C-alpha positions, 0 to 999 in steps of 0.5 A, a space after each residue: 833540884 838536887 844540892 850538890 857540893 864541891 869540894 875544895 877542900 887542899 887536904 884531899 876527897 879522904 879527908 873531905 870523905 871523913 868531914 862527910 861521915 861526920 856531918 852526915 851530909 845526905 847529898 853529892 861531894 865531888 871535888 873541885 879542880 881548878 877548872 872547875 873553879 874557874 868555870 864557876 869565876 873562881 872561889 875566895 871566899 868559902 863558903 859559897 854556894 851558887 844557885 843553878 837552874 834547870 837549864 845549867 844557869 848560874 842564878 844566884 852566886 852566895 859569898 858565906 852565910 846568909 839568913 836561912 828565910 832570906 836564902 829558902 825565898 831564894 832557891 823556891 825563886 830558882 826552882 820555880 
């Protein structure tokens, strides 16, 4: 399982690229358009995190933050 970040930053790719470098993010980051956001049921809260299983099904949607240990359990459940 690989994390993928989908950015909805309205400032555009250059701002996102600078953020990626500054935060030393080591995973794929792509830009979302309106169609992508709609396909995921809309994004009203940032961050919004989706857990997607190997078949492409959304298994969890989290808006905002959550305790790391709790979310790690959700990730483990989707990966098994």
